mmCIF file of the N, C-alpha and C atoms, coordinates in Angstrom:
data_MODEL
# 
_entry.id   MODEL 
# 
loop_
_atom_site.group_PDB 
_atom_site.id 
_atom_site.type_symbol 
_atom_site.label_atom_id 
_atom_site.label_alt_id 
_atom_site.label_comp_id 
_atom_site.label_asym_id 
_atom_site.label_entity_id 
_atom_site.label_seq_id 
_atom_site.pdbx_PDB_ins_code 
_atom_site.Cartn_x 
_atom_site.Cartn_y 
_atom_site.Cartn_z 
_atom_site.occupancy 
_atom_site.B_iso_or_equiv 
_atom_site.pdbx_formal_charge 
_atom_site.auth_seq_id 
_atom_site.auth_comp_id 
_atom_site.auth_asym_id 
_atom_site.auth_atom_id 
_atom_site.pdbx_PDB_model_num 
ATOM 1   N N  . MET A 1 1  ? -195.295 36.755 15.753  1.00 0.00 ? 1  MET A N  1 
ATOM 2   C CA . MET A 1 1  ? -196.118 35.982 14.779  1.00 0.00 ? 1  MET A CA 1 
ATOM 3   C C  . MET A 1 1  ? -195.220 36.056 13.477  1.00 0.00 ? 1  MET A C  1 
ATOM 4   N N  . ILE A 1 2  ? -195.301 35.309 12.576  1.00 0.00 ? 2  ILE A N  1 
ATOM 5   C CA . ILE A 1 2  ? -194.815 35.401 11.229  1.00 0.00 ? 2  ILE A CA 1 
ATOM 6   C C  . ILE A 1 2  ? -195.997 36.010 10.134  1.00 0.00 ? 2  ILE A C  1 
ATOM 7   N N  . ASN A 1 3  ? -195.831 36.748 9.390   1.00 0.00 ? 3  ASN A N  1 
ATOM 8   C CA . ASN A 1 3  ? -196.646 37.485 8.672   1.00 0.00 ? 3  ASN A CA 1 
ATOM 9   C C  . ASN A 1 3  ? -196.064 36.883 7.194   1.00 0.00 ? 3  ASN A C  1 
ATOM 10  N N  . LEU A 1 4  ? -196.897 35.886 6.658   1.00 0.00 ? 4  LEU A N  1 
ATOM 11  C CA . LEU A 1 4  ? -196.590 35.159 5.340   1.00 0.00 ? 4  LEU A CA 1 
ATOM 12  C C  . LEU A 1 4  ? -196.996 36.129 4.490   1.00 0.00 ? 4  LEU A C  1 
ATOM 13  N N  . LYS A 1 5  ? -197.488 37.252 4.367   1.00 0.00 ? 5  LYS A N  1 
ATOM 14  C CA . LYS A 1 5  ? -197.618 38.367 3.451   1.00 0.00 ? 5  LYS A CA 1 
ATOM 15  C C  . LYS A 1 5  ? -196.557 39.095 3.316   1.00 0.00 ? 5  LYS A C  1 
ATOM 16  N N  . GLU A 1 6  ? -195.755 39.261 4.178   1.00 0.00 ? 6  GLU A N  1 
ATOM 17  C CA . GLU A 1 6  ? -194.481 40.204 4.228   1.00 0.00 ? 6  GLU A CA 1 
ATOM 18  C C  . GLU A 1 6  ? -193.402 39.738 3.653   1.00 0.00 ? 6  GLU A C  1 
ATOM 19  N N  . THR A 1 7  ? -192.576 40.363 2.723   1.00 0.00 ? 7  THR A N  1 
ATOM 20  C CA . THR A 1 7  ? -191.269 39.841 2.226   1.00 0.00 ? 7  THR A CA 1 
ATOM 21  C C  . THR A 1 7  ? -190.292 40.067 3.100   1.00 0.00 ? 7  THR A C  1 
ATOM 22  N N  . THR A 1 8  ? -189.165 39.094 3.201   1.00 0.00 ? 8  THR A N  1 
ATOM 23  C CA . THR A 1 8  ? -188.277 39.366 4.117   1.00 0.00 ? 8  THR A CA 1 
ATOM 24  C C  . THR A 1 8  ? -186.776 39.774 3.298   1.00 0.00 ? 8  THR A C  1 
ATOM 25  N N  . THR A 1 9  ? -186.037 40.533 3.925   1.00 0.00 ? 9  THR A N  1 
ATOM 26  C CA . THR A 1 9  ? -184.778 40.663 3.404   1.00 0.00 ? 9  THR A CA 1 
ATOM 27  C C  . THR A 1 9  ? -184.223 39.709 2.436   1.00 0.00 ? 9  THR A C  1 
ATOM 28  N N  . PRO A 1 10 ? -183.973 38.339 2.991   1.00 0.00 ? 10 PRO A N  1 
ATOM 29  C CA . PRO A 1 10 ? -183.444 37.716 2.339   1.00 0.00 ? 10 PRO A CA 1 
ATOM 30  C C  . PRO A 1 10 ? -183.948 37.214 1.007   1.00 0.00 ? 10 PRO A C  1 
ATOM 31  N N  . GLN A 1 11 ? -185.412 37.086 0.853   1.00 0.00 ? 11 GLN A N  1 
ATOM 32  C CA . GLN A 1 11 ? -186.200 37.002 0.046   1.00 0.00 ? 11 GLN A CA 1 
ATOM 33  C C  . GLN A 1 11 ? -186.080 38.175 -1.002  1.00 0.00 ? 11 GLN A C  1 
ATOM 34  N N  . LYS A 1 12 ? -185.749 39.382 -0.683  1.00 0.00 ? 12 LYS A N  1 
ATOM 35  C CA . LYS A 1 12 ? -185.519 40.550 -1.746  1.00 0.00 ? 12 LYS A CA 1 
ATOM 36  C C  . LYS A 1 12 ? -184.169 40.344 -2.250  1.00 0.00 ? 12 LYS A C  1 
ATOM 37  N N  . ASN A 1 13 ? -183.115 40.013 -1.321  1.00 0.00 ? 13 ASN A N  1 
ATOM 38  C CA . ASN A 1 13 ? -181.989 39.743 -1.977  1.00 0.00 ? 13 ASN A CA 1 
ATOM 39  C C  . ASN A 1 13 ? -181.786 38.589 -2.992  1.00 0.00 ? 13 ASN A C  1 
ATOM 40  N N  . LEU A 1 14 ? -182.542 37.442 -2.478  1.00 0.00 ? 14 LEU A N  1 
ATOM 41  C CA . LEU A 1 14 ? -182.551 36.160 -3.417  1.00 0.00 ? 14 LEU A CA 1 
ATOM 42  C C  . LEU A 1 14 ? -183.208 36.800 -4.945  1.00 0.00 ? 14 LEU A C  1 
ATOM 43  N N  . LEU A 1 15 ? -184.306 37.507 -4.692  1.00 0.00 ? 15 LEU A N  1 
ATOM 44  C CA . LEU A 1 15 ? -185.097 37.861 -5.879  1.00 0.00 ? 15 LEU A CA 1 
ATOM 45  C C  . LEU A 1 15 ? -184.051 38.966 -6.965  1.00 0.00 ? 15 LEU A C  1 
ATOM 46  N N  . LYS A 1 16 ? -183.173 39.538 -6.229  1.00 0.00 ? 16 LYS A N  1 
ATOM 47  C CA . LYS A 1 16 ? -182.161 40.767 -6.810  1.00 0.00 ? 16 LYS A CA 1 
ATOM 48  C C  . LYS A 1 16 ? -181.179 39.537 -7.623  1.00 0.00 ? 16 LYS A C  1 
ATOM 49  N N  . ARG A 1 17 ? -180.629 38.501 -6.830  1.00 0.00 ? 17 ARG A N  1 
ATOM 50  C CA . ARG A 1 17 ? -179.562 37.575 -7.562  1.00 0.00 ? 17 ARG A CA 1 
ATOM 51  C C  . ARG A 1 17 ? -180.220 37.004 -8.609  1.00 0.00 ? 17 ARG A C  1 
ATOM 52  N N  . ILE A 1 18 ? -181.695 36.448 -8.594  1.00 0.00 ? 18 ILE A N  1 
ATOM 53  C CA . ILE A 1 18 ? -181.936 36.011 -9.726  1.00 0.00 ? 18 ILE A CA 1 
ATOM 54  C C  . ILE A 1 18 ? -182.375 37.012 -11.017 1.00 0.00 ? 18 ILE A C  1 
ATOM 55  N N  . LYS A 1 19 ? -182.677 37.983 -10.725 1.00 0.00 ? 19 LYS A N  1 
ATOM 56  C CA . LYS A 1 19 ? -182.705 39.064 -11.787 1.00 0.00 ? 19 LYS A CA 1 
ATOM 57  C C  . LYS A 1 19 ? -181.521 39.516 -12.270 1.00 0.00 ? 19 LYS A C  1 
ATOM 58  N N  . ASN A 1 20 ? -180.591 39.268 -11.601 1.00 0.00 ? 20 ASN A N  1 
ATOM 59  C CA . ASN A 1 20 ? -178.908 39.593 -12.026 1.00 0.00 ? 20 ASN A CA 1 
ATOM 60  C C  . ASN A 1 20 ? -178.445 38.395 -12.977 1.00 0.00 ? 20 ASN A C  1 
ATOM 61  N N  . ARG A 1 21 ? -178.929 36.911 -12.385 1.00 0.00 ? 21 ARG A N  1 
ATOM 62  C CA . ARG A 1 21 ? -178.583 35.772 -13.270 1.00 0.00 ? 21 ARG A CA 1 
ATOM 63  C C  . ARG A 1 21 ? -179.252 35.868 -14.387 1.00 0.00 ? 21 ARG A C  1 
ATOM 64  N N  . ASP A 1 22 ? -180.675 36.328 -14.733 1.00 0.00 ? 22 ASP A N  1 
ATOM 65  C CA . ASP A 1 22 ? -181.462 36.296 -15.811 1.00 0.00 ? 22 ASP A CA 1 
ATOM 66  C C  . ASP A 1 22 ? -180.868 37.547 -16.694 1.00 0.00 ? 22 ASP A C  1 
ATOM 67  N N  . TRP A 1 23 ? -180.441 38.430 -16.111 1.00 0.00 ? 23 TRP A N  1 
ATOM 68  C CA . TRP A 1 23 ? -179.818 39.515 -16.837 1.00 0.00 ? 23 TRP A CA 1 
ATOM 69  C C  . TRP A 1 23 ? -178.441 39.033 -17.671 1.00 0.00 ? 23 TRP A C  1 
ATOM 70  N N  . LEU A 1 24 ? -177.788 38.439 -16.815 1.00 0.00 ? 24 LEU A N  1 
ATOM 71  C CA . LEU A 1 24 ? -176.385 37.797 -17.283 1.00 0.00 ? 24 LEU A CA 1 
ATOM 72  C C  . LEU A 1 24 ? -176.709 36.903 -18.381 1.00 0.00 ? 24 LEU A C  1 
ATOM 73  N N  . GLU A 1 25 ? -177.618 35.699 -18.153 1.00 0.00 ? 25 GLU A N  1 
ATOM 74  C CA . GLU A 1 25 ? -178.181 35.152 -19.344 1.00 0.00 ? 25 GLU A CA 1 
ATOM 75  C C  . GLU A 1 25 ? -178.618 35.768 -20.664 1.00 0.00 ? 25 GLU A C  1 
ATOM 76  N N  . ASN A 1 26 ? -179.282 36.791 -20.554 1.00 0.00 ? 26 ASN A N  1 
ATOM 77  C CA . ASN A 1 26 ? -179.766 37.347 -21.569 1.00 0.00 ? 26 ASN A CA 1 
ATOM 78  C C  . ASN A 1 26 ? -178.796 38.388 -22.288 1.00 0.00 ? 26 ASN A C  1 
ATOM 79  N N  . ASN A 1 27 ? -177.627 38.576 -21.626 1.00 0.00 ? 27 ASN A N  1 
ATOM 80  C CA . ASN A 1 27 ? -176.286 39.452 -22.300 1.00 0.00 ? 27 ASN A CA 1 
ATOM 81  C C  . ASN A 1 27 ? -175.210 38.847 -22.332 1.00 0.00 ? 27 ASN A C  1 
ATOM 82  N N  . LEU A 1 28 ? -175.310 37.502 -22.036 1.00 0.00 ? 28 LEU A N  1 
ATOM 83  C CA . LEU A 1 28 ? -173.757 36.498 -22.091 1.00 0.00 ? 28 LEU A CA 1 
ATOM 84  C C  . LEU A 1 28 ? -172.872 37.015 -23.180 1.00 0.00 ? 28 LEU A C  1 
ATOM 85  N N  . LYS A 1 29 ? -173.316 37.041 -24.596 1.00 0.00 ? 29 LYS A N  1 
ATOM 86  C CA . LYS A 1 29 ? -172.487 37.191 -25.618 1.00 0.00 ? 29 LYS A CA 1 
ATOM 87  C C  . LYS A 1 29 ? -171.820 38.691 -25.502 1.00 0.00 ? 29 LYS A C  1 
ATOM 88  N N  . GLU A 1 30 ? -172.882 39.619 -25.168 1.00 0.00 ? 30 GLU A N  1 
ATOM 89  C CA . GLU A 1 30 ? -171.923 40.611 -25.061 1.00 0.00 ? 30 GLU A CA 1 
ATOM 90  C C  . GLU A 1 30 ? -170.734 40.884 -23.884 1.00 0.00 ? 30 GLU A C  1 
ATOM 91  N N  . ILE A 1 31 ? -171.137 40.235 -22.828 1.00 0.00 ? 31 ILE A N  1 
ATOM 92  C CA . ILE A 1 31 ? -170.576 40.304 -21.484 1.00 0.00 ? 31 ILE A CA 1 
ATOM 93  C C  . ILE A 1 31 ? -169.243 39.543 -21.851 1.00 0.00 ? 31 ILE A C  1 
ATOM 94  N N  . GLN A 1 32 ? -169.360 38.160 -22.599 1.00 0.00 ? 32 GLN A N  1 
ATOM 95  C CA . GLN A 1 32 ? -168.091 37.645 -23.083 1.00 0.00 ? 32 GLN A CA 1 
ATOM 96  C C  . GLN A 1 32 ? -167.242 38.435 -23.898 1.00 0.00 ? 32 GLN A C  1 
ATOM 97  N N  . GLU A 1 33 ? -167.666 39.352 -24.515 1.00 0.00 ? 33 GLU A N  1 
ATOM 98  C CA . GLU A 1 33 ? -166.840 39.840 -25.761 1.00 0.00 ? 33 GLU A CA 1 
ATOM 99  C C  . GLU A 1 33 ? -166.220 40.842 -24.978 1.00 0.00 ? 33 GLU A C  1 
ATOM 100 N N  . LYS A 1 34 ? -166.739 41.556 -23.943 1.00 0.00 ? 34 LYS A N  1 
ATOM 101 C CA . LYS A 1 34 ? -165.746 42.648 -23.190 1.00 0.00 ? 34 LYS A CA 1 
ATOM 102 C C  . LYS A 1 34 ? -165.231 42.057 -21.856 1.00 0.00 ? 34 LYS A C  1 
ATOM 103 N N  . HIS A 1 35 ? -165.430 40.813 -21.402 1.00 0.00 ? 35 HIS A N  1 
ATOM 104 C CA . HIS A 1 35 ? -164.840 40.424 -20.165 1.00 0.00 ? 35 HIS A CA 1 
ATOM 105 C C  . HIS A 1 35 ? -164.348 39.119 -20.196 1.00 0.00 ? 35 HIS A C  1 
ATOM 106 N N  . ALA A 1 36 ? -163.949 38.375 -21.277 1.00 0.00 ? 36 ALA A N  1 
ATOM 107 C CA . ALA A 1 36 ? -163.626 37.063 -21.310 1.00 0.00 ? 36 ALA A CA 1 
ATOM 108 C C  . ALA A 1 36 ? -162.423 36.820 -20.489 1.00 0.00 ? 36 ALA A C  1 
ATOM 109 N N  . GLU A 1 37 ? -162.664 35.772 -19.840 1.00 0.00 ? 37 GLU A N  1 
ATOM 110 C CA . GLU A 1 37 ? -161.257 35.311 -18.967 1.00 0.00 ? 37 GLU A CA 1 
ATOM 111 C C  . GLU A 1 37 ? -161.046 36.271 -17.871 1.00 0.00 ? 37 GLU A C  1 
ATOM 112 N N  . LYS A 1 38 ? -162.063 37.245 -17.702 1.00 0.00 ? 38 LYS A N  1 
ATOM 113 C CA . LYS A 1 38 ? -162.006 38.087 -16.529 1.00 0.00 ? 38 LYS A CA 1 
ATOM 114 C C  . LYS A 1 38 ? -163.118 37.821 -15.264 1.00 0.00 ? 38 LYS A C  1 
ATOM 115 N N  . TRP A 1 39 ? -162.914 38.222 -13.898 1.00 0.00 ? 39 TRP A N  1 
ATOM 116 C CA . TRP A 1 39 ? -163.946 38.114 -13.258 1.00 0.00 ? 39 TRP A CA 1 
ATOM 117 C C  . TRP A 1 39 ? -164.781 39.352 -13.164 1.00 0.00 ? 39 TRP A C  1 
ATOM 118 N N  . ILE A 1 40 ? -165.854 39.046 -13.071 1.00 0.00 ? 40 ILE A N  1 
ATOM 119 C CA . ILE A 1 40 ? -167.030 40.539 -13.142 1.00 0.00 ? 40 ILE A CA 1 
ATOM 120 C C  . ILE A 1 40 ? -167.871 40.267 -11.831 1.00 0.00 ? 40 ILE A C  1 
ATOM 121 N N  . ALA A 1 41 ? -168.595 41.310 -11.383 1.00 0.00 ? 41 ALA A N  1 
ATOM 122 C CA . ALA A 1 41 ? -169.377 41.454 -10.280 1.00 0.00 ? 41 ALA A CA 1 
ATOM 123 C C  . ALA A 1 41 ? -170.583 41.892 -11.008 1.00 0.00 ? 41 ALA A C  1 
ATOM 124 N N  . ILE A 1 42 ? -171.790 41.337 -10.925 1.00 0.00 ? 42 ILE A N  1 
ATOM 125 C CA . ILE A 1 42 ? -172.917 41.938 -11.557 1.00 0.00 ? 42 ILE A CA 1 
ATOM 126 C C  . ILE A 1 42 ? -174.093 42.295 -10.221 1.00 0.00 ? 42 ILE A C  1 
ATOM 127 N N  . ALA A 1 43 ? -174.425 43.490 -10.360 1.00 0.00 ? 43 ALA A N  1 
ATOM 128 C CA . ALA A 1 43 ? -175.545 43.954 -9.447  1.00 0.00 ? 43 ALA A CA 1 
ATOM 129 C C  . ALA A 1 43 ? -176.407 44.948 -10.106 1.00 0.00 ? 43 ALA A C  1 
ATOM 130 N N  . GLU A 1 44 ? -177.610 45.123 -9.818  1.00 0.00 ? 44 GLU A N  1 
ATOM 131 C CA . GLU A 1 44 ? -178.491 46.041 -10.649 1.00 0.00 ? 44 GLU A CA 1 
ATOM 132 C C  . GLU A 1 44 ? -178.537 45.726 -11.739 1.00 0.00 ? 44 GLU A C  1 
ATOM 133 N N  . GLU A 1 45 ? -178.441 44.606 -12.073 1.00 0.00 ? 45 GLU A N  1 
ATOM 134 C CA . GLU A 1 45 ? -178.741 44.242 -13.591 1.00 0.00 ? 45 GLU A CA 1 
ATOM 135 C C  . GLU A 1 45 ? -177.599 44.752 -14.584 1.00 0.00 ? 45 GLU A C  1 
ATOM 136 N N  . THR A 1 46 ? -176.485 45.054 -13.880 1.00 0.00 ? 46 THR A N  1 
ATOM 137 C CA . THR A 1 46 ? -175.291 45.302 -14.837 1.00 0.00 ? 46 THR A CA 1 
ATOM 138 C C  . THR A 1 46 ? -173.952 44.872 -14.426 1.00 0.00 ? 46 THR A C  1 
ATOM 139 N N  . VAL A 1 47 ? -172.907 44.865 -15.076 1.00 0.00 ? 47 VAL A N  1 
ATOM 140 C CA . VAL A 1 47 ? -171.578 44.494 -14.851 1.00 0.00 ? 47 VAL A CA 1 
ATOM 141 C C  . VAL A 1 47 ? -171.118 46.051 -13.883 1.00 0.00 ? 47 VAL A C  1 
ATOM 142 N N  . VAL A 1 48 ? -170.936 45.697 -12.418 1.00 0.00 ? 48 VAL A N  1 
ATOM 143 C CA . VAL A 1 48 ? -170.407 46.847 -11.838 1.00 0.00 ? 48 VAL A CA 1 
ATOM 144 C C  . VAL A 1 48 ? -168.876 46.798 -11.498 1.00 0.00 ? 48 VAL A C  1 
ATOM 145 N N  . ALA A 1 49 ? -168.143 46.003 -11.799 1.00 0.00 ? 49 ALA A N  1 
ATOM 146 C CA . ALA A 1 49 ? -166.866 45.974 -11.502 1.00 0.00 ? 49 ALA A CA 1 
ATOM 147 C C  . ALA A 1 49 ? -166.248 44.674 -12.374 1.00 0.00 ? 49 ALA A C  1 
ATOM 148 N N  . HIS A 1 50 ? -165.008 44.901 -12.400 1.00 0.00 ? 50 HIS A N  1 
ATOM 149 C CA . HIS A 1 50 ? -164.126 43.661 -13.438 1.00 0.00 ? 50 HIS A CA 1 
ATOM 150 C C  . HIS A 1 50 ? -162.946 43.697 -13.109 1.00 0.00 ? 50 HIS A C  1 
ATOM 151 N N  . GLY A 1 51 ? -162.298 42.518 -13.130 1.00 0.00 ? 51 GLY A N  1 
ATOM 152 C CA . GLY A 1 51 ? -161.065 42.597 -12.793 1.00 0.00 ? 51 GLY A CA 1 
ATOM 153 C C  . GLY A 1 51 ? -160.094 41.038 -13.193 1.00 0.00 ? 51 GLY A C  1 
ATOM 154 N N  . ASN A 1 52 ? -158.751 40.927 -12.923 1.00 0.00 ? 52 ASN A N  1 
ATOM 155 C CA . ASN A 1 52 ? -158.305 39.554 -13.073 1.00 0.00 ? 52 ASN A CA 1 
ATOM 156 C C  . ASN A 1 52 ? -158.412 38.782 -12.015 1.00 0.00 ? 52 ASN A C  1 
ATOM 157 N N  . GLU A 1 53 ? -158.769 39.518 -10.698 1.00 0.00 ? 53 GLU A N  1 
ATOM 158 C CA . GLU A 1 53 ? -158.741 38.306 -9.471  1.00 0.00 ? 53 GLU A CA 1 
ATOM 159 C C  . GLU A 1 53 ? -160.037 38.607 -8.892  1.00 0.00 ? 53 GLU A C  1 
ATOM 160 N N  . PRO A 1 54 ? -160.595 37.786 -8.291  1.00 0.00 ? 54 PRO A N  1 
ATOM 161 C CA . PRO A 1 54 ? -161.883 37.762 -7.496  1.00 0.00 ? 54 PRO A CA 1 
ATOM 162 C C  . PRO A 1 54 ? -161.663 38.792 -6.272  1.00 0.00 ? 54 PRO A C  1 
ATOM 163 N N  . GLY A 1 55 ? -160.570 38.828 -5.980  1.00 0.00 ? 55 GLY A N  1 
ATOM 164 C CA . GLY A 1 55 ? -160.269 40.025 -4.508  1.00 0.00 ? 55 GLY A CA 1 
ATOM 165 C C  . GLY A 1 55 ? -160.670 41.188 -5.014  1.00 0.00 ? 55 GLY A C  1 
ATOM 166 N N  . GLU A 1 56 ? -159.745 41.291 -6.166  1.00 0.00 ? 56 GLU A N  1 
ATOM 167 C CA . GLU A 1 56 ? -159.851 42.603 -6.933  1.00 0.00 ? 56 GLU A CA 1 
ATOM 168 C C  . GLU A 1 56 ? -161.333 43.430 -7.101  1.00 0.00 ? 56 GLU A C  1 
ATOM 169 N N  . VAL A 1 57 ? -162.127 42.417 -7.529  1.00 0.00 ? 57 VAL A N  1 
ATOM 170 C CA . VAL A 1 57 ? -163.396 42.594 -8.046  1.00 0.00 ? 57 VAL A CA 1 
ATOM 171 C C  . VAL A 1 57 ? -164.208 43.195 -6.786  1.00 0.00 ? 57 VAL A C  1 
ATOM 172 N N  . LYS A 1 58 ? -164.038 42.272 -5.453  1.00 0.00 ? 58 LYS A N  1 
ATOM 173 C CA . LYS A 1 58 ? -164.868 42.228 -4.272  1.00 0.00 ? 58 LYS A CA 1 
ATOM 174 C C  . LYS A 1 58 ? -164.522 43.686 -3.678  1.00 0.00 ? 58 LYS A C  1 
ATOM 175 N N  . GLU A 1 59 ? -163.022 44.036 -3.841  1.00 0.00 ? 59 GLU A N  1 
ATOM 176 C CA . GLU A 1 59 ? -162.737 45.457 -3.295  1.00 0.00 ? 59 GLU A CA 1 
ATOM 177 C C  . GLU A 1 59 ? -163.299 46.188 -3.751  1.00 0.00 ? 59 GLU A C  1 
ATOM 178 N N  . ASN A 1 60 ? -163.163 46.306 -5.195  1.00 0.00 ? 60 ASN A N  1 
ATOM 179 C CA . ASN A 1 60 ? -163.908 47.324 -5.877  1.00 0.00 ? 60 ASN A CA 1 
ATOM 180 C C  . ASN A 1 60 ? -165.105 47.765 -5.638  1.00 0.00 ? 60 ASN A C  1 
ATOM 181 N N  . ILE A 1 61 ? -165.820 46.782 -5.285  1.00 0.00 ? 61 ILE A N  1 
ATOM 182 C CA . ILE A 1 61 ? -167.470 46.891 -4.818  1.00 0.00 ? 61 ILE A CA 1 
ATOM 183 C C  . ILE A 1 61 ? -167.943 46.923 -3.426  1.00 0.00 ? 61 ILE A C  1 
ATOM 184 N N  . LYS A 1 62 ? -166.806 46.847 -2.497  1.00 0.00 ? 62 LYS A N  1 
ATOM 185 C CA . LYS A 1 62 ? -166.965 46.593 -1.039  1.00 0.00 ? 62 LYS A CA 1 
ATOM 186 C C  . LYS A 1 62 ? -167.683 48.101 -0.866  1.00 0.00 ? 62 LYS A C  1 
ATOM 187 N N  . GLY A 1 63 ? -168.864 47.585 0.013   1.00 0.00 ? 63 GLY A N  1 
ATOM 188 C CA . GLY A 1 63 ? -169.694 48.849 0.680   1.00 0.00 ? 63 GLY A CA 1 
ATOM 189 C C  . GLY A 1 63 ? -171.090 49.119 -0.413  1.00 0.00 ? 63 GLY A C  1 
ATOM 190 N N  . ARG A 1 64 ? -170.553 49.125 -1.728  1.00 0.00 ? 64 ARG A N  1 
ATOM 191 C CA . ARG A 1 64 ? -171.770 49.678 -2.760  1.00 0.00 ? 64 ARG A CA 1 
ATOM 192 C C  . ARG A 1 64 ? -172.930 48.847 -2.756  1.00 0.00 ? 64 ARG A C  1 
ATOM 193 N N  . PHE A 1 65 ? -172.575 47.535 -2.595  1.00 0.00 ? 65 PHE A N  1 
ATOM 194 C CA . PHE A 1 65 ? -173.912 46.547 -2.870  1.00 0.00 ? 65 PHE A CA 1 
ATOM 195 C C  . PHE A 1 65 ? -173.801 45.413 -1.465  1.00 0.00 ? 65 PHE A C  1 
ATOM 196 N N  . PRO A 1 66 ? -175.132 45.132 -1.244  1.00 0.00 ? 66 PRO A N  1 
ATOM 197 C CA . PRO A 1 66 ? -175.122 43.920 -0.278  1.00 0.00 ? 66 PRO A CA 1 
ATOM 198 C C  . PRO A 1 66 ? -174.706 42.585 -0.870  1.00 0.00 ? 66 PRO A C  1 
ATOM 199 N N  . SER A 1 67 ? -173.571 42.116 -0.394  1.00 0.00 ? 67 SER A N  1 
ATOM 200 C CA . SER A 1 67 ? -172.926 41.036 -0.785  1.00 0.00 ? 67 SER A CA 1 
ATOM 201 C C  . SER A 1 67 ? -174.007 39.553 -1.513  1.00 0.00 ? 67 SER A C  1 
ATOM 202 N N  . ALA A 1 68 ? -175.183 39.824 -0.567  1.00 0.00 ? 68 ALA A N  1 
ATOM 203 C CA . ALA A 1 68 ? -176.369 38.746 -0.853  1.00 0.00 ? 68 ALA A CA 1 
ATOM 204 C C  . ALA A 1 68 ? -176.862 38.876 -2.189  1.00 0.00 ? 68 ALA A C  1 
ATOM 205 N N  . GLU A 1 69 ? -176.880 40.183 -2.751  1.00 0.00 ? 69 GLU A N  1 
ATOM 206 C CA . GLU A 1 69 ? -177.553 40.246 -4.077  1.00 0.00 ? 69 GLU A CA 1 
ATOM 207 C C  . GLU A 1 69 ? -176.472 40.190 -5.212  1.00 0.00 ? 69 GLU A C  1 
ATOM 208 N N  . VAL A 1 70 ? -175.570 40.182 -4.953  1.00 0.00 ? 70 VAL A N  1 
ATOM 209 C CA . VAL A 1 70 ? -174.173 40.450 -5.990  1.00 0.00 ? 70 VAL A CA 1 
ATOM 210 C C  . VAL A 1 70 ? -173.724 39.183 -6.800  1.00 0.00 ? 70 VAL A C  1 
ATOM 211 N N  . LEU A 1 71 ? -173.549 39.041 -8.103  1.00 0.00 ? 71 LEU A N  1 
ATOM 212 C CA . LEU A 1 71 ? -172.976 37.735 -8.405  1.00 0.00 ? 71 LEU A CA 1 
ATOM 213 C C  . LEU A 1 71 ? -171.650 38.112 -8.847  1.00 0.00 ? 71 LEU A C  1 
ATOM 214 N N  . LEU A 1 72 ? -170.686 37.158 -8.418  1.00 0.00 ? 72 LEU A N  1 
ATOM 215 C CA . LEU A 1 72 ? -169.103 37.038 -8.599  1.00 0.00 ? 72 LEU A CA 1 
ATOM 216 C C  . LEU A 1 72 ? -169.042 36.042 -9.444  1.00 0.00 ? 72 LEU A C  1 
ATOM 217 N N  . LEU A 1 73 ? -168.300 36.169 -10.635 1.00 0.00 ? 73 LEU A N  1 
ATOM 218 C CA . LEU A 1 73 ? -167.965 35.081 -11.500 1.00 0.00 ? 73 LEU A CA 1 
ATOM 219 C C  . LEU A 1 73 ? -166.953 35.318 -12.383 1.00 0.00 ? 73 LEU A C  1 
ATOM 220 N N  . ARG A 1 74 ? -166.080 34.287 -12.987 1.00 0.00 ? 74 ARG A N  1 
ATOM 221 C CA . ARG A 1 74 ? -165.418 34.408 -14.086 1.00 0.00 ? 74 ARG A CA 1 
ATOM 222 C C  . ARG A 1 74 ? -165.863 34.149 -15.081 1.00 0.00 ? 74 ARG A C  1 
ATOM 223 N N  . VAL A 1 75 ? -165.651 35.015 -16.154 1.00 0.00 ? 75 VAL A N  1 
ATOM 224 C CA . VAL A 1 75 ? -166.534 34.895 -17.477 1.00 0.00 ? 75 VAL A CA 1 
ATOM 225 C C  . VAL A 1 75 ? -165.683 33.871 -18.470 1.00 0.00 ? 75 VAL A C  1 
ATOM 226 N N  . PRO A 1 76 ? -166.114 32.790 -18.806 1.00 0.00 ? 76 PRO A N  1 
ATOM 227 C CA . PRO A 1 76 ? -165.468 31.855 -19.649 1.00 0.00 ? 76 PRO A CA 1 
ATOM 228 C C  . PRO A 1 76 ? -165.124 32.456 -21.005 1.00 0.00 ? 76 PRO A C  1 
ATOM 229 N N  . LYS A 1 77 ? -164.035 31.855 -21.713 1.00 0.00 ? 77 LYS A N  1 
ATOM 230 C CA . LYS A 1 77 ? -164.097 32.364 -23.188 1.00 0.00 ? 77 LYS A CA 1 
ATOM 231 C C  . LYS A 1 77 ? -164.863 31.285 -23.974 1.00 0.00 ? 77 LYS A C  1 
ATOM 232 N N  . GLY A 1 78 ? -165.414 31.459 -25.152 1.00 0.00 ? 78 GLY A N  1 
ATOM 233 C CA . GLY A 1 78 ? -165.887 30.284 -25.969 1.00 0.00 ? 78 GLY A CA 1 
ATOM 234 C C  . GLY A 1 78 ? -167.085 29.946 -25.595 1.00 0.00 ? 78 GLY A C  1 
ATOM 235 N N  . GLU A 1 79 ? -167.748 28.955 -26.250 1.00 0.00 ? 79 GLU A N  1 
ATOM 236 C CA . GLU A 1 79 ? -169.110 28.503 -26.442 1.00 0.00 ? 79 GLU A CA 1 
ATOM 237 C C  . GLU A 1 79 ? -169.499 27.817 -24.713 1.00 0.00 ? 79 GLU A C  1 
ATOM 238 N N  . ILE A 1 80 ? -170.637 28.201 -24.482 1.00 0.00 ? 80 ILE A N  1 
ATOM 239 C CA . ILE A 1 80 ? -171.011 27.832 -23.071 1.00 0.00 ? 80 ILE A CA 1 
ATOM 240 C C  . ILE A 1 80 ? -172.350 26.890 -23.280 1.00 0.00 ? 80 ILE A C  1 
ATOM 241 N N  . SER A 1 81 ? -172.402 25.841 -22.697 1.00 0.00 ? 81 SER A N  1 
ATOM 242 C CA . SER A 1 81 ? -173.734 24.801 -22.854 1.00 0.00 ? 81 SER A CA 1 
ATOM 243 C C  . SER A 1 81 ? -174.621 25.720 -22.191 1.00 0.00 ? 81 SER A C  1 
ATOM 244 N N  . ARG A 1 82 ? -175.820 25.439 -22.717 1.00 0.00 ? 82 ARG A N  1 
ATOM 245 C CA . ARG A 1 82 ? -177.137 25.889 -21.759 1.00 0.00 ? 82 ARG A CA 1 
ATOM 246 C C  . ARG A 1 82 ? -178.248 24.991 -21.646 1.00 0.00 ? 82 ARG A C  1 
ATOM 247 N N  . PRO A 1 83 ? -178.939 25.111 -20.696 1.00 0.00 ? 83 PRO A N  1 
ATOM 248 C CA . PRO A 1 83 ? -179.769 24.042 -20.398 1.00 0.00 ? 83 PRO A CA 1 
ATOM 249 C C  . PRO A 1 83 ? -180.958 23.954 -21.309 1.00 0.00 ? 83 PRO A C  1 
ATOM 250 N N  . VAL A 1 84 ? -181.436 22.973 -21.641 1.00 0.00 ? 84 VAL A N  1 
ATOM 251 C CA . VAL A 1 84 ? -182.505 22.551 -22.657 1.00 0.00 ? 84 VAL A CA 1 
ATOM 252 C C  . VAL A 1 84 ? -184.069 22.848 -22.080 1.00 0.00 ? 84 VAL A C  1 
# 
């Protein structure tokens, strides 16, 4: 039987990804200053690895964090539009 009051692992991982995304949004300016045009991995609401290639960053965090909760992205340089 499904327990609708219980939080599943995928739900927990999704919540962590959302928190990481929110942290990215709130710290974007500082992240851009440090990591413009680089690949970064965000976990536990912090940049946990960075590099020139996504594979390099993935290798750096391998086994440290579940991939379902990590954000991997290339940081753009310059102005970024935001939703209204």
